[in-house]
C-alpha positions in Angstrom: 63.0 143.2 42.8 66.2 144.9 43.0 65.5 147.0 46.1 64.2 143.8 47.8 67.4 141.9 46.9 69.5 144.9 47.6 67.9 145.2 51.1 68.1 141.4 51.8 71.9 141.8 51.4 72.2 144.8 53.4 70.4 142.9 56.4 72.7 140.0 55.4 75.8 142.1 55.8 74.6 143.6 59.0 73.8 140.5 60.6 77.3 138.7 59.8 79.1 141.8 61.4 77.0 141.7 64.4 77.7 138.3 64.9 81.0 138.8 64.3 81.2 142.0 67.1 79.9 139.0 69.7 83.0 136.5 69.5 85.9 137.8 71.7 89.4 136.9 69.9 91.6 134.7 72.0 94.4 136.0 71.8 95.2 139.8 73.3 95.8 142.5 71.0 99.2 144.6 71.5 97.9 147.6 71.8 95.9 146.9 74.9 96.5 147.7 78.6 96.0 145.7 81.7 96.3 146.5 85.1 96.9 149.5 88.0 99.8 150.4 85.7 98.2 149.9 81.7 100.8 147.5 81.0 100.7 146.2 77.0 101.4 142.2 76.6 104.7 143.0 75.2 105.6 145.1 78.2 104.3 142.6 80.6 106.7 140.1 78.9 109.6 142.5 78.1 109.6 143.7 81.9 109.6 139.8 83.1 112.6 139.0 80.3 114.6 141.8 82.0 114.2 140.3 84.9 115.9 137.3 83.1 119.3 139.5 82.9 119.5 140.3 87.0 121.8 138.3 88.5 121.3 136.4 92.2 121.9 139.4 94.6 119.9 141.6 92.4 116.9 139.3 92.5 116.9 139.1 96.1 116.3 143.1 96.8 113.6 143.4 98.6 111.9 145.5 95.9 111.6 142.9 93.3 108.9 141.2 95.1 106.6 144.5 95.0 107.5 145.1 91.1 106.4 141.6 90.6 103.1 141.7 92.4 102.3 144.6 90.0 103.1 142.4 87.0 100.9 139.8 88.9 98.0 141.9 88.6 98.3 143.2 85.1 98.8 139.3 83.8 95.1 138.2 86.0 93.6 141.6 84.6 94.9 140.0 80.9 93.7 136.5 81.8 90.4 137.9 83.0 89.4 139.3 79.7 91.3 136.9 77.0 91.2 133.5 79.3 91.8 131.3 76.1 95.2 133.4 75.0 97.8 130.6 74.3 100.5 132.9 75.9 99.0 133.1 79.2 100.3 129.5 80.6 104.1 130.6 79.3 104.1 134.3 80.9 102.5 132.9 83.8 105.2 130.4 84.0 107.9 133.3 83.6 106.4 135.1 86.7 106.4 131.8 88.6 109.9 131.6 87.8 110.9 135.0 88.7 109.2 134.8 92.2 111.1 131.2 92.7 114.5 133.5 91.8 113.4 136.4 93.9 113.0 133.9 96.6 109.5 134.9 97.2 107.4 131.8 96.0 106.6 131.4 99.4 105.1 134.7 99.8 101.7 135.7 100.0 101.4 136.7 96.6 103.8 133.8 95.0 101.4 131.4 96.7 98.2 133.1 95.2 99.9 133.3 91.7 100.8 129.8 91.7 96.9 129.0 92.9 95.8 131.1 90.2 98.0 129.3 87.5 97.2 125.7 88.8 93.1 127.0 89.0 93.4 128.7 85.7 95.7 126.3 83.4 95.5 123.0 85.1 96.3 120.7 81.8 98.8 123.3 80.8 102.4 121.5 80.5 103.6 124.7 81.5 102.0 124.7 85.1 103.5 121.1 85.2 107.0 122.1 84.7 106.4 125.4 86.8 105.0 123.1 90.0 108.1 120.9 89.5 110.6 123.7 89.5 109.1 125.2 92.5 108.8 121.8 94.6 112.1 120.7 93.8 112.4 118.6 90.7 114.9 120.8 89.0 115.1 118.8 85.6 112.7 121.4 84.0 114.3 123.9 84.8 116.5 124.3 81.3 113.0 124.6 79.5 111.2 126.7 82.2 113.8 129.1 82.1 114.5 129.6 78.6 110.7 130.1 77.7 111.4 127.2 75.1 108.0 124.8 74.2 108.6 121.4 76.0 109.8 119.8 73.2 113.2 121.9 72.9 116.1 120.2 73.1 117.9 121.1 76.2 120.9 123.4 76.0 123.5 120.8 78.1 124.6 118.0 76.4 126.0 115.0 78.7 129.3 114.1 77.4 130.1 110.6 76.3 132.8 109.6 78.5 130.1 110.4 81.3 127.9 107.5 79.7 129.8 104.7 81.6 131.5 104.4 84.6 135.3 104.2 85.2 137.0 100.7 86.1 137.2 102.0 89.4 133.6 102.7 90.3 132.0 99.7 89.4 130.1 97.5 91.8 132.5 94.5 90.9 135.7 96.8 91.4 137.3 93.9 93.9 137.2 90.9 91.7 138.9 93.4 88.8 141.4 94.5 91.4 142.2 90.8 92.4 142.8 90.3 88.7 144.5 93.2 87.7 146.7 93.1 91.1 150.4 92.3 90.6 152.2 89.3 90.9 154.9 90.4 93.3 154.9 88.6 96.9 153.2 91.4 98.8 150.1 91.6 96.5 149.7 87.7 96.3 149.7 87.4 100.4 146.1 87.2 101.5 145.1 90.3 103.6 145.6 89.9 107.2 142.1 89.3 109.5 140.7 91.7 111.0 139.1 91.4 114.5 
């Protein structure tokens, strides 16, 4: 009886282990490498972060587009192996922002990356903000440029003095000017007629 119970326990444990082996994890491990240059997910992110440190003229160098293309290949390989990885939409948005900064967003590879992002993650908030960035509504630039979650507060606050218009900028400033005009003879005369 003990042998049968032990054998049943061993078979049950073996079946559970085989079932676990078939399930792919959703997030890519840090020690797996992707693309033709064998880049890990951490290396991909660090390289994109390095581009954030470059100023405008450095980003416009012709070689930057080629380096971004290599990162795109690694990210596509990553997405093929781990399509459910929650980091991928944010990394793709970061890549697209770097294409945008480099002036390469309308290049063949930049458009391919945008198309890939739109097909792979059509409902992701990062996709929406990336499209808004590229096509001209730059209100989302603050959150996209920081790789921050969408609900993060903007680092720029409007000063309280900008909340109201100054008196000279109001729509009815002519009536206010008439009310506040000095009471001397020149100001009290009607303006000359215009022909």
